C-alpha positions as CSV (number, residue, x, y, z in Angstrom):
1,X,102.7,160.3,101.4
2,X,103.8,157.6,98.8
3,X,103.7,154.0,100.0
4,X,106.1,151.9,97.7
5,X,107.0,148.9,100.1
6,X,104.8,145.9,100.1
7,X,105.7,145.2,103.6
8,X,104.2,148.5,104.7
9,X,101.9,147.8,108.0
10,X,99.0,149.8,106.4
11,X,99.2,147.6,103.2
12,X,99.0,144.5,105.5
13,X,96.3,145.9,107.5
14,X,94.1,146.5,104.3
15,X,94.8,143.0,103.0
16,X,93.8,141.7,106.4
17,X,90.2,143.1,106.0
18,X,89.5,140.7,103.2
19,X,88.9,138.4,106.2
20,X,85.5,138.5,108.0
21,X,87.3,137.9,111.3
22,X,89.5,140.9,110.8
23,X,86.7,143.1,109.6
24,X,84.7,142.3,112.5
25,X,87.4,142.8,115.2
26,X,88.2,146.1,113.6
27,X,84.8,147.2,112.7
28,X,86.0,148.3,109.4
29,X,85.4,147.5,105.7
30,X,87.1,147.7,102.2
31,X,85.4,150.3,99.7
32,X,87.1,149.9,96.3
33,X,86.2,151.6,92.9
34,X,85.2,154.9,91.8
35,X,81.4,154.4,91.8
36,X,81.5,152.6,95.3
37,X,83.6,155.2,96.9
38,X,81.4,158.1,95.4
39,X,78.3,156.4,96.6
40,X,79.7,156.2,100.0
41,X,80.5,159.7,100.1
42,X,77.2,160.9,98.7
43,X,75.4,158.9,101.4
44,X,77.8,160.2,104.2
45,X,79.4,156.9,104.9
46,X,82.8,158.5,105.3
47,X,86.2,156.6,104.8
48,X,88.7,156.6,107.6
49,X,91.6,156.3,105.1
50,X,91.9,156.3,101.3
51,X,94.7,154.7,99.1
52,X,95.1,155.9,95.4
53,X,97.3,155.1,92.5
54,X,97.1,157.6,89.5
55,X,98.8,154.9,87.1
56,X,95.7,152.8,87.5
57,X,92.8,155.3,87.2
58,X,90.3,154.6,84.6
59,X,89.1,158.4,83.9
60,X,89.9,161.8,85.1
61,X,87.4,162.3,87.9
62,X,89.5,160.4,90.6
63,X,91.5,163.3,92.0
64,X,88.3,165.2,92.9
65,X,86.9,162.2,94.8
66,X,90.3,161.8,96.5
67,X,90.0,165.4,97.6
68,X,86.2,164.8,98.7
69,X,87.5,162.0,101.0
70,X,90.3,164.1,102.5
71,X,87.9,167.0,103.1
72,X,85.6,164.5,104.9
73,X,88.4,163.5,107.2
74,X,90.1,160.6,105.7
75,X,93.9,160.0,105.7
76,X,95.2,160.0,102.2
77,X,97.9,157.7,101.0
78,X,99.4,157.6,97.4
79,X,100.5,154.0,96.4
80,X,102.7,152.5,93.8
81,X,101.0,150.4,91.3
82,X,102.5,146.9,92.9
83,X,101.4,148.1,96.4
84,X,97.9,149.1,95.1
85,X,97.5,145.7,93.3
86,X,98.6,143.8,96.5
87,X,95.7,145.5,98.4
88,X,93.2,145.3,95.6
89,X,90.7,142.4,95.4
90,X,89.8,142.9,91.8
91,X,91.2,141.5,88.7
92,X,91.4,145.2,87.1
93,X,92.0,147.8,90.0
94,X,90.7,151.3,89.3
95,X,93.3,152.9,91.6
96,X,90.9,153.8,94.6
97,X,90.5,152.0,97.6
98,X,89.2,153.2,101.0
99,X,89.0,151.7,104.4
100,X,85.7,152.7,106.2
101,X,83.6,151.9,109.1
102,X,81.4,148.9,108.8
103,X,77.7,149.2,107.9
104,X,75.9,148.2,111.1
105,X,72.1,148.8,111.4
106,X,69.3,147.1,113.6
107,X,65.7,147.0,113.0
108,X,65.5,150.1,115.5
109,X,67.4,152.1,113.1
110,X,65.0,151.7,110.2
111,X,62.3,154.4,109.7
112,X,60.0,153.6,106.8
113,X,56.9,155.4,105.5
114,X,53.4,154.4,105.2
115,X,52.8,151.2,102.8
116,X,56.6,150.6,102.5
117,X,58.1,148.2,100.2
118,X,60.7,146.0,101.9
119,X,62.9,143.2,100.9
120,X,63.8,140.5,103.7
121,X,66.7,138.3,102.5
122,X,67.0,135.1,104.5
123,X,70.3,133.1,104.7
124,X,71.5,134.3,101.3
125,X,74.9,132.6,100.8
126,X,76.6,134.2,97.8
127,X,77.9,137.8,98.2
128,X,77.2,138.4,94.7
129,X,73.6,137.7,95.1
130,X,73.1,139.9,98.0
131,X,75.0,142.7,96.3
132,X,72.7,142.3,93.3
133,X,69.5,142.3,95.4
134,X,70.8,145.6,97.0
135,X,71.4,147.0,93.5
136,X,68.0,146.2,92.4
137,X,66.4,147.4,95.7
138,X,68.1,150.8,95.1
139,X,66.7,151.1,91.6
140,X,63.2,150.1,92.6
141,X,63.1,152.7,95.6
142,X,62.8,150.0,98.2
143,X,62.6,151.6,101.8
144,X,64.6,148.9,103.6
145,X,66.5,145.6,103.1
146,X,66.6,143.3,106.1
147,X,69.1,140.5,106.2
148,X,68.1,137.7,108.3
149,X,70.1,134.9,109.8
150,X,72.9,136.1,107.6
151,X,75.2,133.7,105.8
152,X,77.0,136.4,104.0
153,X,78.7,139.3,105.8
154,X,77.1,142.5,104.4
155,X,80.5,144.2,104.7
156,X,82.2,141.7,102.4
157,X,84.0,143.6,99.7
158,X,82.2,141.5,97.0
159,X,79.1,142.7,98.5
160,X,80.1,146.3,98.0
161,X,81.3,145.6,94.4
162,X,78.3,143.7,93.2
163,X,75.9,146.4,94.7
164,X,78.0,149.1,92.9
165,X,77.9,151.0,96.4
166,X,74.1,150.7,96.8
167,X,75.0,149.1,100.2
168,X,75.3,152.7,101.2
169,X,72.3,154.1,99.7
170,X,69.6,151.5,100.9
171,X,68.8,151.2,104.5
172,X,70.2,147.6,105.4
173,X,69.7,146.0,108.7
174,X,70.4,142.6,110.2
175,X,68.1,140.8,112.4
176,X,66.8,137.3,113.4
177,X,63.8,135.9,111.6
178,X,61.9,136.1,115.0
179,X,62.5,139.7,115.4
180,X,62.0,140.6,111.9
181,X,58.5,138.7,111.9
182,X,57.7,140.7,115.1
183,X,58.7,144.0,113.5
184,X,56.7,143.6,110.3
185,X,53.6,142.4,112.4
186,X,53.8,145.6,114.7
187,X,53.6,147.8,111.4
188,X,50.8,145.7,109.6
189,X,53.2,144.9,106.7
190,X,52.1,142.1,104.6
191,X,54.5,139.2,104.2
192,X,55.0,137.9,100.5
193,X,56.8,134.5,99.8
194,X,57.4,133.1,96.5
195,X,56.8,129.2,96.5
196,X,55.7,127.0,93.5
197,X,52.8,125.6,95.8
198,X,50.1,128.2,95.2
199,X,47.6,129.1,92.5
200,X,48.5,132.9,92.5
201,X,51.2,134.0,90.1
202,X,53.2,137.1,91.2
203,X,51.2,139.4,89.0
204,X,47.8,138.3,90.5
205,X,48.3,139.8,94.0
206,X,48.0,143.3,95.1
207,X,51.3,144.7,96.2
208,X,50.3,148.4,96.8
209,X,50.0,148.1,100.6
210,X,52.9,147.8,102.7
211,X,54.7,144.6,101.7
212,X,57.8,142.7,102.6
213,X,59.0,140.5,99.7
214,X,60.8,137.7,101.6
215,X,63.4,135.6,99.6
216,X,65.7,132.8,100.4
217,X,68.4,130.6,98.6
218,X,67.4,128.8,95.3
219,X,68.6,125.6,96.8
220,X,66.4,125.2,99.9
221,X,64.2,128.2,99.6
222,X,62.5,129.9,102.6
223,X,62.5,128.5,106.0
224,X,59.4,127.1,107.3
225,X,59.0,130.0,109.6
226,X,58.5,132.3,106.8
227,X,56.2,130.1,104.7
228,X,53.9,129.6,107.8
229,X,53.8,133.3,108.5
230,X,53.4,134.6,105.0
231,X,50.1,136.6,104.3
232,X,50.6,136.1,100.4
233,X,52.2,133.3,98.3
234,X,53.0,133.8,94.8
235,X,54.8,131.8,92.2
236,X,56.9,132.9,89.2
237,X,56.0,130.9,86.3
238,X,58.7,128.3,85.1
239,X,58.0,127.5,81.4
240,X,61.2,125.7,80.5
241,X,63.2,123.0,82.1
242,X,64.8,124.9,85.2
243,X,62.6,124.7,88.1
244,X,64.0,127.7,90.0
245,X,65.5,131.2,89.3
246,X,68.7,132.7,90.9
247,X,67.5,134.5,94.1
248,X,68.6,137.8,92.8
249,X,66.7,137.3,89.5
250,X,63.6,136.4,91.5
251,X,63.7,139.4,93.6
252,X,64.1,141.7,90.7
253,X,60.9,140.2,89.0
254,X,59.0,140.6,92.2
255,X,60.1,144.0,93.0
256,X,59.4,145.4,89.6
257,X,55.9,143.9,89.8
258,X,55.4,145.9,93.0
259,X,56.8,149.1,91.1
260,X,54.5,148.5,88.1
261,X,51.4,148.5,90.3
262,X,52.4,151.3,92.5
263,X,52.8,153.4,89.4
264,X,49.7,151.8,87.5
265,X,47.3,149.6,89.6
266,X,46.5,146.1,88.1
267,X,43.2,145.8,86.3
268,X,42.3,142.7,88.1
269,X,43.1,141.9,91.7
270,X,43.1,138.6,93.4
271,X,40.3,137.3,95.7
């Protein structure tokens, strides 16, 4: 079926999903782009509908992906370029956009191994930061990401985009700070918080046991609840004029120190 009218109800419905209220009311989200859609399908997050525009394709693999979505049960609609561009939230659309169920997990849905590596993201405000944290978590082999007291909707199209679809490959749950603290304590997972007010630098502490790296916004940092409950407090050296790092950059540094230690233990351990 070719959709060529900008007034088509399906087109209007997709555009509406840019708004959080519409996403939550309908329990749906937008997945746009080849890599993002492929990762959704690879991780069995199957779309309800897919819209494609051959005139906007960036390569030659798109038809096979559209067929995969069709075989997974998605309704398939071809669109004219003007229609697709109206639905797209990107400056340079790639000709693939899907409507899928929202990602909705709770702490009860998380199943982690012994000595897990976990990221807890508290009140992250910018979708781009949350998406980048997810992308790094996937690359570092993190076992779960827990979004506490959310400010950013994890189903925001810009989270999907900046995570390049790793929203679907990393187990992501949403919970309150109190519930997350209880969940971590029950599993004897150490809580690590970054703060300038400590003598230990991030490479001084042992990150091989089960560890939850807790990060917050660079403007206000972590809440008192997390700072009080932290088992480990570390700082990232700041040698220039800036007194803080972007939260996604800080998360990357801490995660890859944990990866380094788990692959090659540190020669000297703290305390």
